N, C-alpha and C positions, 0 to 999 in steps of 0.2 A: 504494500500500500504506500502511496505517496503521502508525505507530510510536508505541509507548506506553512512557513512562518512569514507573515507580511507586516513589515514596518512595525515591529514589536517594540513597545516602550513600556518600561516598568520603573516606577519611582518609589523610593522609601523616604517619605517626607520631602526634603529639598534635594535629596541625592538621586540622580538619575542612574539606575543600575544598568538599564538597557536603553539605547538611544537609536531607535529606528533600524533594527536588525531585520533583514529579509533573507530567508534561505528556503531552498526546496530540496527535500530528500526524495530521491527516486525509489520506486519499489525495489526492495531487496538490497538497498545500499547500506554499507557500513560507513556511517558519517561521523566524523569526530569534531568536537568543539574543543579548541585548544587556546590557552592563554594564561597569563600570570594570575596570581591570586587577586581577587577583587575585580576581574575583568568583566564579569557578568555571565560566565558560562553556566554556573550552577543555577543562577536565577532563570536563565532561559530554559534549562531542563525542567526546573520546578514549574515554570509556567506551562510548558508542554504537558507535564504530568497532571496538571490541574490543581497544584498546591498553591498557586498564586492566582487569585480571582480578579484582582484589579490590575488591568493593563490596557494599553492602547494598541491598536492594530488588530490582527487576527491570527488564529492558529487553525489550520484546516487539515482534515484527514480525508484523502480522496475527494477534495473539493467541499467537504461538509464542515462548517464552522463548529469549533468546540467551545465557543463562548457559552458559559452557563452550564456546561456539562461537568458534573462532579467527577473526581478521579476514578471512583469505582465503576463508573459507567463508560469510561473511555476504552476499556479493555486494553490497556497498556501494561506491559510487564516492566517492573523496575527493580534494579539491583542497586542497593545503597552502599555507600563507602564503608559503613560499620556493620554491614550485613543485615542488621535489624531482625535477627532471628528470635523466636520466643524460647527462652531458656527452659521453660517448664514443659514444652512440647517435644515429642520425638522428632526425628528427621521426617518421618512420614507425616506427622501432624503439621510440621512447618510447611512442607511442600504442598500438602493438600488443603491448607487453610483457605486459599483463594477459591478453590473449587467448592468447598463447603459453603462459603459465603454466597456462591453462585447457585446453590441448591442442586449441585450435581449429585446424582445418585451414588450410594455407597459403593456399589460394584464398579461403576465407571470411574469413580474417584480413585479407588485402589489401583485399577488398571493404569490410569494416567500417571499416578504417582510413581509406580514401578517403571513406566516408560521414561519419565523425566529423569529419575535417578540413574537409570541405565545410560541415558544420553550424556550425563555429566560424569560418568565413571564411578558412581557410588552405589552400585547394585549390592544389596545385602546390608546396607547401613541404616535401613529404615527405622529400627528400634533404638538406635542410639540417640543421645541428647546432644545439643550443640556443645556443651561443656566437655564432652568426650572426644571432640573432633579437633584437628589442627586448623590453623587459619585458612589454609588452602581448601580443606574439606568443607569448612563453614561457607567459604565463598562459593563452592560448587552447589551447596544446598540452596543458597540464596539465588543462584542462577537457575537451578531446577524449579524453584518456587515461581520465578518470573516466567519460565517457559511453559509450565504445566497448564496455564490457563489459555494457551494458544493465542498469545497477544497479537494485536494488530501491529504494534510497534514495540520494540524492546528499548528501554532506557537504562543506560549504565552510568552511574555517578561515581567517578574515581574508584572503580571496583577493585583495583589491584594495589592501591596505595598503602594498605596495611600489611602487605606481604613482603617477604625478603626477596632478594634479587633472583634467586633460583626459582622460587615459587611464582614470581611475577612472570618469568619466561615461560614456565609450564602452563600457567593459566592463560597467557597470551595465545599460545598454540591451541589450547582447548576452546577459547572463544572463537578463534579463526575456524576451527573444525566445526563447531556447532553452528556458526553463522552460515558456512557453506552447506551444511545439512538442512537447516531450517529455512534459509533464504529470507529471514526476517529483516524488515527495514529497521535499522538500529541507529540510535543516537547515543553517542559515547562521549562523555565529558572526562577530560584529563588535563593535567599540567605537564605530563611526561611526554616529551617530544618523541622519544624512541617508540613508545606505545603507538602514538598516532602515525608515525612514519611507517611502522611495520605492519599495521593492521588496516588503515583507512583506505576506502575507495576514493573518498574525497574528504577534505577537512576545511574548517574555517578557523581563522585566528582572530580572537577578539582582544580589544584593548579599551579600557575605560568605557565599556558598554557599546562600543562601535565595532563594526566589521572591518578588519584591517586587510585580510587576504582570504581568498577562497579558491580551491583547486585541488588537483591530485597531489599526493605527497611528493613525488619526484619533481614535479613541475615547481611546486612552491619552494622546495629545498634548493634547487639549482637556479631558479628564476623568480625569486620573490618580487612582489610589486613595490616594496619599500624596505628601508634599512631596518625598521623595527622587526618585520617578519623575518628578514635574513638573520638577524642576530638572535631572535627568539628560537629559531629552529636549529641553531648550532653555532659553533665558533666561526668567526669570519676574520680574514686577513684583508684589511681595507687600505685603500689609497685614494686620495683626492685626485681628480683629473678633469679633463674636458673631452667630450665626445668628438671624435675626429670628423672630418668633412664627409666621409662616406658613411658614417654611423656604424661601422663594423669594428671599430677599435676605440681605445681611449688613451689619450696622451697623459702620462704621469711622470713623476721624477725618476721612475725606473724605465722610462722609455715608452714606446707605443705598445700597448698590450692588446692582443686580439680578443674581441668579445665573442662568446659562443653564439650569440644572436644579437641583432640590433635591439637596443632597449626601447620599450614602449614609452611614449610620452617624453622622450629626450631627443631634442633636435641637435644637429651638428653644432658644436661650439658650446653646448650647455654644460654647466658645472655638474659633475656627477661623482659618485662614489663607486670606484671599482672594488670588487671583492672576490676572493676565492676561499674555498674551504681548506682546512689544514691537511686533509687527505689528498688534496690536489697538488701539493708541493712535495719535493724531495730535497734533502740536504745533500750537498756535494762536497766530498773531501777526497784527498788523493786515493785513486783506485776505484772511485765510484763510477760505474758505467752509466751513461745517459740513456734511459729507456727510450724506445720509439715514441713519437708523439709528445715529447717533452722538449721545452725550450729553456735555455739558460737565461736567467734574469740578470740584468746589468746592476748587480749589487753584491758587495761582500758583507757577510754577516758574522756574528759570533753567537755561540751557544750561551744562553744565560742560565738555564736550568733544564733538567730533564726529569721525567717521571716514567719509570718502567711499569707498564700496564699488563704485562703478560703477553698478549698477542702482538703488541706494538709498543713503541716508546713515543711519548709526547714531549717534544722539545719546544721550549720557549727560546726564540732567537731575537736578536736585536739588529736592526738595519741602521745604516747611516741616518742621522737625524733623530735618533731615539725611538724610531718606530719598532714596536714589538709585535711579532707574529707568533703563531703556533704552527708546528708541523707534526703530523702523525707519520711516524716512520716504522715500516714493517721490517724488523731486523731478526735474522735467524741465529746470529751468534750471541755469545754471552757478553761481548764487549760493546758498550754504547759510546757515544761521544762525550768527552769530558766537558765540564763547564769551562767556558772561556775559549773553546776551540774555534778557530776561524773556519768558516764554511761558505760555500757558494749555494745558490738556490736555483732550482729549475721548477717550472710549472707546466702542468698538462696543457696542451694547446686549446682545450675546451674548458679551461678552469675559470675564466674570468666572466663575470656578469657585472652589470652596472645598474644603479638606482639613483634617483635624484638625491643630491647631496643635502639639501635643506630638510629632507624628511628625517625626523629623529626616531 
């Protein structure tokens, strides 16, 4: 089912939490709302769920307005950040709670609860209580409870934020599998960029109640519409410059850098911010081969610090003029570069993008 949000505005007193946000989720789409704390993403989710009644604009499901429709009549499944399980009920009781409220017969309820628990990998856990389960298992119960009612839309509010790194990865894969199996239209709120980038079909970035960016993850990561979106989605190495006459490169203090595509809204001669991601650079030192499709930058740099991360090493380097960048280096040996080492730099030929410099 499609979910449409039209010019949504929500205020708390004099504070505008959402300021004219419009979005459309296509049927079966996994759509992410992303942004820093206080940007309005949870407010938007709560409005869609029906927990916020006072708003301007409209929210529609398959073209039908939800204004005035209470939460329990929207047939939306919701997974909360803190799971919101009933500690005195068994797993079966928690999962079947929504079915009981909908007057589903006992036999049908039992069958659907078993199916939902099987879907989330908790077959045989029905008689346990939430206190006997791990955090990951409790999250699966919350997901089963949302799925068992066969919702029109699935709403996920920071569902993995209380899990450790390993469990977050496992649950990410579970959510991906379940979404492929159910093909439910899903609205997922998170502040975790890696969650959004790895799972979303499309995503929206919010800031201060307004929509900053909208698109597919790869597109927004490599070609964000503004510097806020670029920096929110990951580290950037930036340089001021001016768009060249042909619009296919940018003139900077490191010379003319080729742009992976002509930037939208930036005319030749416009002030701009060129940026690349840390993984698009390599550090060059004696004996380093230059990979194909990499170009040496006209700058000598030095290593300021390094952090060994297991699969790679993150270097902070300093360029002339005090510019500091980060480089992610995939190293197979035990020896990294020492602090203070002089290095050259090379960038992938499709590394550089540009946004308007004045956008913060």
